[in-house]
C-alpha positions in Angstrom: -10.0 -8.4 33.5 -6.5 -9.5 32.7 -4.8 -8.0 29.7 -1.8 -9.4 27.9 -0.7 -5.9 26.8 -1.7 -2.5 28.4 -0.5 0.8 27.0 -1.7 3.4 29.4 -1.8 7.2 28.7 1.1 7.0 26.2 2.5 10.3 24.9 5.0 10.5 22.1 6.4 13.8 20.8 8.5 14.7 17.8 9.8 18.2 16.9 6.7 20.3 16.2 4.2 17.5 16.6 2.5 15.4 19.3 2.1 12.0 17.6 0.4 10.2 20.5 -1.5 12.3 23.0 -2.5 10.3 26.1 -3.5 7.1 24.3 -4.6 3.9 26.0 -4.8 0.5 24.3 -5.6 -2.8 26.1 -5.2 -6.2 24.4 -6.7 -9.4 25.8 -5.2 -12.9 25.1 -6.6 -14.6 22.0 -8.0 -11.3 20.6 -7.6 -9.5 17.3 -7.6 -5.9 18.3 -7.7 -3.4 15.4 -6.0 0.0 15.7 -7.9 2.4 13.3 -7.0 5.9 12.2 -6.3 8.2 9.3 -2.9 8.5 7.7 -0.6 10.2 10.1 -3.1 9.7 13.1 -0.3 8.1 15.1 -1.1 4.3 14.8 2.3 3.2 13.6 4.0 5.5 16.1 2.1 3.9 19.0 3.1 0.4 17.9 6.7 1.5 17.4 6.6 2.5 21.1 5.3 -0.9 22.0 8.0 -2.6 19.8 10.8 -0.5 21.4 11.7 1.6 18.3 10.5 4.8 20.1 10.6 5.8 23.8 7.4 7.6 25.1 7.6 10.9 27.0 4.9 9.7 29.3 2.8 6.6 30.0 3.2 3.0 31.1 3.4 -0.3 29.3 2.3 -3.5 31.2 2.6 -7.0 30.0 0.4 -9.5 31.9 -0.1 -6.9 34.6 3.7 -6.2 35.1 5.1 -2.8 34.2 8.0 -3.0 31.7 10.4 -0.8 29.9 11.1 -1.6 26.2 14.3 0.2 25.1 14.7 -1.7 21.8 13.1 -4.4 19.6 15.3 -7.1 21.0 13.7 -6.6 24.4 10.3 -6.5 22.7 11.1 -9.9 21.2 12.3 -11.3 24.5 8.9 -10.1 26.0 7.1 -12.1 23.3 6.2 -9.1 21.0 6.8 -9.4 17.2 6.0 -6.9 14.5 5.2 -7.5 10.8 6.2 -4.2 9.2 4.3 -2.6 6.3 7.5 -2.4 4.2 9.1 -5.8 4.5 12.6 -6.1 6.0 14.0 -9.0 4.0 17.3 -9.7 2.1 16.2 -10.6 -1.4 19.2 -12.9 -2.5 18.8 -14.9 0.8 16.6 -17.9 1.2 13.4 -17.9 3.4 15.3 -19.8 6.1 18.3 -17.4 6.0 16.1 -14.4 6.4 14.1 -15.9 9.3 17.1 -17.0 11.4 19.1 -13.8 10.7 20.5 -12.7 14.1 19.2 -15.9 15.8 21.0 -18.6 14.0 21.1 -22.2 15.4 24.6 -23.6 15.6 26.1 -27.0 15.3 28.6 -28.4 17.9 31.4 -27.0 15.7 29.9 -23.5 15.7 28.6 -23.5 12.1 25.1 -22.4 11.3 22.8 -25.4 11.4 20.6 -24.7 8.3 19.1 -28.2 8.2 17.8 -27.8 11.7 16.5 -24.3 11.0 14.7 -25.5 7.8 13.0 -28.3 9.6 11.8 -26.0 12.4 10.6 -23.4 9.9 8.7 -26.1 7.9 7.0 -27.3 11.1 6.0 -23.8 12.0 4.8 -23.1 8.5 2.6 -26.3 8.5 1.3 -25.6 12.0 -0.1 -22.2 11.1 -1.1 -23.0 7.5 1.5 -20.6 6.0 2.6 -23.0 3.2 6.1 -21.4 2.9 9.0 -23.2 1.2 12.0 -22.7 3.6 14.5 -23.2 0.7 13.0 -20.6 -1.7 14.8 -17.3 -2.3 13.0 -14.1 -1.4 13.4 -12.6 -4.8 11.6 -15.6 -6.4 8.4 -15.5 -4.2 5.3 -13.3 -4.4 4.7 -10.3 -2.2 2.0 -12.3 -0.2 4.5 -15.1 0.4 7.1 -12.6 1.5 4.7 -11.3 4.1 4.2 -14.9 5.4 8.0 -15.0 5.8 7.8 -11.9 8.0 5.1 -13.7 10.1 7.3 -16.8 10.4 10.2 -14.5 11.5 8.1 -13.3 14.5 6.9 -16.9 15.3 10.4 -18.3 15.1 11.4 -15.8 17.8 8.6 -16.9 20.1 6.2 -14.1 19.6 2.9 -14.3 21.6 1.7 -10.9 20.5 1.9 -10.1 16.8 1.6 -6.5 15.5 0.5 -6.3 11.8 1.2 -2.8 10.3 -1.2 -2.3 7.4 -0.7 -5.9 6.3 -3.0 -5.9 3.3 -1.6 -2.7 1.6 0.3 -4.7 -1.0 -1.8 -7.9 -1.2 -4.3 -9.1 -3.9 -7.9 -9.8 -2.8 -7.1 -13.6 -2.7 -4.0 -13.0 -0.6 -6.0 -10.8 1.8 -8.6 -13.6 2.4 -5.7 -16.0 3.0 -4.1 -13.6 5.5 -7.4 -13.3 7.4 -7.5 -17.1 7.7 -3.9 -17.1 8.9 -4.8 -14.5 11.6 -7.7 -16.7 12.8 -5.4 -19.7 13.0 -2.8 -17.8 15.0 -5.5 -16.7 17.5 -6.8 -20.3 17.7 -3.2 -21.3 18.7 -3.3 -18.8 21.6 -1.6 -15.8 19.9 -2.9 -12.2 20.3 -2.9 -9.7 17.4 -2.9 -6.0 17.0 -4.0 -5.0 13.5 -3.0 -1.5 12.3 -5.4 -0.7 9.5 -7.8 1.8 8.0 -9.7 -0.8 5.9 -13.1 -1.0 7.6 -14.1 -4.1 5.6 -11.2 -6.0 7.1 -11.9 -4.8 10.6 -15.6 -5.9 10.3 -14.4 -9.3 8.9 -11.7 -10.3 11.4 -11.4 -8.0 14.5 -12.9 -8.5 17.9 -12.3 -5.0 19.2 -11.3 -1.7 17.6 -9.5 1.3 19.1 -9.8 4.5 17.1 -7.2 7.3 17.0 -7.8 10.7 15.4 -5.0 13.2 15.0 -2.9 11.6 17.8 -5.8 11.3 20.4 -7.6 8.2 21.5 -11.3 8.5 20.5 -12.4 5.2 22.1 -12.7 1.4 21.8 -15.6 -0.4 20.3 -16.6 -4.1 20.2 -16.7 -4.8 16.5 -19.9 -6.9 16.8 -21.7 -3.9 18.3 -20.7 -1.3 15.6 -20.7 -0.9 11.8 -18.4 0.5 9.1 -20.2 3.9 8.9 -19.8 4.5 12.7 -16.1 3.6 12.6 -15.5 5.8 9.6 -17.2 8.8 11.3 -15.2 8.2 14.5 -11.9 7.9 12.5 -12.4 11.0 10.3 -14.7 13.1 12.5 -17.4 13.5 9.8 -19.7 11.4 7.6 -18.0 9.6 4.8 -19.6 9.0 1.4 -18.6 5.5 0.4 -20.2 5.7 -3.0 -18.2 7.6 -5.7 -20.2 10.6 -6.8 -19.9 11.1 -10.6 -22.0 11.7 -13.7 -21.6 9.6 -16.9 -18.4 10.2 -18.9 -18.5 12.0 -22.2 -15.3 10.6 -24.0 -13.8 12.6 -26.8 -10.7 12.1 -29.0 -8.3 9.2 -28.4 -5.4 10.1 -26.2 -3.6 6.8 -25.7 -3.4 4.1 -28.4 -1.4 0.9 -27.9 -1.0 -1.5 -30.8 0.3 -5.1 -30.7 2.5 -4.4 -27.7 5.1 -7.0 -26.6 7.2 -6.4 -23.5 9.8 -8.9 -22.1 11.1 -9.2 -18.6 14.8 -9.6 -17.5 14.5 -13.4 -18.3 13.5 -12.6 -21.9 10.0 -14.0 -21.2 7.0 -12.1 -22.8 5.0 -10.5 -20.0 2.9 -8.4 -22.5 1.7 -10.4 -25.5 0.2 -8.4 -28.4 -1.8 -6.1 -26.1 -4.2 -3.6 -27.7 -5.7 -0.7 -25.7 -7.4 2.6 -26.5 -8.1 5.4 -24.0 -10.0 8.6 -24.8 -10.0 12.1 -23.3 -12.7 12.4 -20.6 -12.8 8.8 -19.5 -11.4 6.6 -16.8 -10.4 3.1 -17.9 -9.7 0.7 -15.1 -7.3 -2.3 -15.5 -8.5 -5.2 -13.5 -6.3 -8.2 -13.1 -4.5 -10.4 -10.6 -1.0 -9.2 -9.8 1.7 -10.6 -12.2 -0.4 -10.6 -15.4 1.6 -7.8 -17.0 0.1 -4.7 -15.3 3.5 -3.5 -14.0 5.2 -4.1 -17.4 2.4 -2.2 -19.2 2.8 0.8 -16.9 6.6 0.8 -17.2 6.4 0.5 -21.0 4.0 3.5 -21.3 6.1 5.7 -18.9 9.5 4.7 -20.4 10.7 2.8 -17.4 11.2 -0.3 -19.4 11.8 -1.0 -23.2 9.2 -2.6 -25.3 10.2 -5.6 -27.5 7.8 -4.6 -30.3 4.5 -2.7 -30.9 3.6 0.9 -30.8 2.5 3.4 -28.0 0.8 6.6 -29.3 0.0 9.6 -27.2 -2.2 12.2 -29.0 -1.2 10.4 -32.2 2.5 10.8 -31.6 4.8 7.8 -31.1 6.3 7.7 -27.6 7.5 4.1 -27.8 10.8 3.6 -26.0 11.3 7.4 -25.4 13.0 8.2 -22.1 10.9 9.0 -19.0 11.5 12.8 -19.1 10.4 13.1 -22.7 7.3 11.0 -22.0 6.5 13.1 -19.0 6.9 16.3 -21.0 4.7 14.8 -23.8 1.8 14.9 -21.3 2.0 11.8 -19.1 1.5 11.9 -15.3 2.4 8.8 -13.3 1.3 7.8 -9.8 3.6 4.7 -9.4 2.5 1.6 -7.6 5.8 1.6 -5.7 6.0 5.0 -4.1 9.4 4.4 -2.5 11.1 3.1 -5.6 9.6 5.4 -8.3 7.6 8.1 -6.5 9.9 9.8 -4.0 13.5 10.5 -3.1 13.1 9.5 0.5 16.0 11.5 1.8 14.9 14.7 0.1 12.5 17.0 1.9 8.8 16.7 1.1 9.1 20.2 -0.4 11.8 19.1 -2.8 9.8 16.0 -3.7 6.9 18.1 -4.9 9.0 19.5 -7.8 10.8 16.3 -8.9 9.1 16.5 -12.4 9.6 20.3 -12.8 12.6 21.4 -10.7 14.6 22.2 -13.9 11.9 24.7 -15.2 11.1 28.2 -14.4 10.3 29.5 -11.7 12.0 26.7 -9.8 15.4 27.1 -11.3 17.3 29.7 -13.4 20.6 29.0 -15.2 20.9 25.7 -13.4 20.4 27.2 -9.9 17.4 26.1 -7.8 15.1 28.8 -6.5 14.4 27.3 -3.1 12.1 30.1 -2.1 9.8 29.4 -5.1 10.0 25.6 -4.6 8.9 25.8 -1.0 6.2 28.4 -1.7 4.7 26.0 -4.3 5.2 23.0 -2.0 3.5 24.7 0.9 0.4 25.4 -1.3 0.3 21.8 -2.6 0.7 20.3 0.9 -2.3 22.4 2.1 -4.4 21.6 -1.0 -3.8 17.8 -0.8 -3.9 17.6 3.0 -0.4 16.1 3.3 0.2 16.0 7.1 3.8 16.8 7.8 5.5 18.7 10.6 7.1 21.0 8.0 7.8 21.3 4.3 11.5 20.7 5.3 10.7 17.2 6.8 12.3 14.3 4.9 9.9 12.3 2.8 10.8 9.1 4.6 9.5 10.5 7.9 5.9 10.8 6.6 3.4 8.0 6.9 2.8 5.9 3.8 -0.6 7.5 3.1 0.8 11.1 3.4 3.7 10.1 1.0 1.1 8.9 -1.4 -1.0 12.1 -1.2 2.1 14.1 -1.9 2.8 12.1 -5.1 -0.8 12.4 -6.3 -0.8 16.1 -5.7 2.4 16.6 -7.7 1.1 14.5 -10.6 -2.4 15.8 -10.7 -1.4 19.5 -10.4 0.5 19.2 -13.7 -2.8 18.3 -15.5 -1.3 15.8 -17.9 -3.2 14.6 -20.9 -2.8 11.1 -19.7 -2.8 10.3 -15.9 -1.7 6.8 -15.0 -2.8 6.0 -11.5 -1.3 2.7 -10.3 -2.7 1.5 -6.9 -3.4 5.2 -6.1 -5.2 4.5 -2.8 -3.0 1.7 -1.5 -2.4 2.4 2.1 -4.9 5.3 2.3 -7.7 5.7 4.8 -11.4 6.2 3.8 -11.2 10.0 4.0 -8.2 10.1 1.8 -9.6 7.5 -0.6 -12.8 9.6 -1.0 -10.5 12.7 -1.8 -8.3 10.8 -4.3 -11.3 9.4 -6.2 -12.8 12.9 -6.4 -9.5 14.1 -7.8 -9.4 11.4 -10.5 -12.9 12.2 -11.5 -12.1 15.9 -11.6 -9.2 15.2 -14.0 -11.6 13.1 -16.2 -14.1 16.0 -16.2 -11.4 18.4 -17.3 -11.0 16.2 -20.4 -8.0 14.2 -19.2 -7.6 10.5 -20.0 -7.1 8.5 -16.8 -5.7 4.9 -16.7 -6.5 3.4 -13.3 -4.6 0.2 -12.3 -5.9 -1.3 -9.0 -6.2 -4.7 -7.3 -9.2 -3.4 -5.4 -12.2 -4.6 -7.5 -14.5 -2.3 -5.6 -12.4 0.7 -6.6 -12.3 -0.5 -10.3 -16.1 -0.9 -10.3 -16.8 2.5 -8.6 -14.4 4.8 -10.4 -14.0 3.4 -13.9 -16.1 4.3 -16.9 -14.7 1.2 -18.7 -13.0 -1.9 -17.3 -10.3 -3.6 -19.3 -9.6 -7.1 -17.8 -6.0 -8.2 -18.1 -4.9 -11.8 -18.1 -1.6 -13.4 -19.1 -0.3 -10.1 -20.7 -3.4 -9.4 -22.8 -6.6 -7.4 -22.5 -9.2 -10.3 -22.5 -12.4 -8.2 -22.0 -13.6 -4.6 -22.3 -16.7 -4.1 -20.1 -18.9 -1.3 -18.6 -19.1 -1.4 -14.8 -22.9 -1.3 -14.9 -23.0 -4.4 -17.1 -20.7 -6.7 -15.0 -20.1 -7.6 -11.4 -17.1 -8.7 -9.2 -17.9 -12.4 -9.7 -17.7 -12.1 -13.5 -14.6 -9.9 -13.3 -13.0 -12.5 -10.9 -13.6 -15.3 -13.5 -12.2 -13.3 -16.3 -9.1 -12.3 -14.2 -8.5 -16.0 -13.6 -8.6 -16.8 -17.3 -12.2 -17.9 -17.8 -13.8 -16.6 -21.0 -17.2 -18.2 -20.7 -18.9 -14.9 -21.5 -18.3 -12.3 -24.2 -17.1 -8.9 -23.1 -20.1 -6.7 -22.2 -22.6 -9.5 -21.7 -24.2 -9.7 -18.3 
């Protein structure tokens, strides 16, 4: 059997850790091959070896049967390998075309960049693969899903025959995920081959032909997707049975913790993104905000946490006005925040993971005294939190940017949950996490609820909203348009409400 890519017995080491331990992966032409594993299992590391970002200590790479060395990504590109990274590598003020041709610019006879020729070629590529991208649009003006399509076009423009997708659906809405699956199928029909790094079992079952499983750096095996199921893949990935259903008893809500009255929030363009929003949240309940991205969820979270100013309206926490207070005062009032953008708002990437665990409390005893940090106490606490929340890191002194996305997320969740705030805002808390970690995080949110905390869950995963929430507030065009109980609705009704349909009254089935 001829393979387009063979990675044979690959070993990659970092100080204190073996990231890939004798792993083999073989990709056939015209195949979607999923690479499945927990956070920190070594999936991205293995693909970074294939893409030339890392050099393996041992093992061979063959392309179409011929052994090759890939010292850097330029060589990978020349060999027909392209990578769509989890965190996009785009220049926001540049146009789609300028981003795609960066480093490979077509020139006119006079040596100037031939933008017209590039735009024409990119439009043709976009049409051929059904990507529907406007080559003249600026990156900052297009959606996250569209930015990902630009990354795909970047690889196709460079002649990629093999596309590596690294957790491609982590930042996409359900509709964008379905569109991406169609794009993958069209790429394969055109003769491309795809390696899909993921831990979303539903997507593997939906789109992949084969699946190679990695657990803690070791290859567990490869399965034909048609001959397996989600339960078997989950067990192989984690090494134990996974409970997909959230285990919880009915909530017993008490006093009101968060009360939002007639809230208006404007964006930088002075356009109202929140329009007279009303919301109540009580102690001992989880309220899930369901909505399509861009309907004001981000502005709502930032207004509550003090990251953006409100235009008018009131935000009360335990009957005290926290409207437009600064973030530290709001945090000290009893608000915990798991932000949807962990890099921008959740971590200081060049600080150690130990230092990141005290970002909300470093100025308090016992972590500092008279303005001097007590590093011994900081790292003692951090070590305990890293163990408790299963944050997989070579050391508490490792920089946060060196951890996998899922382990970065677990560190943030640990830091916020451990403070036991009266109000815990969890925005996309399981984005980029594997099934084992998702199960763990859901349990933590329910534990906080059962301790009498109020939990506001914002998620694009309707399944998560349905499973974890005690009440669902549907958000559309900057307003709460319905307040429903999960047991009295379904994903179809929620989808209609999220799209602006109001054919049913809230709570009706």
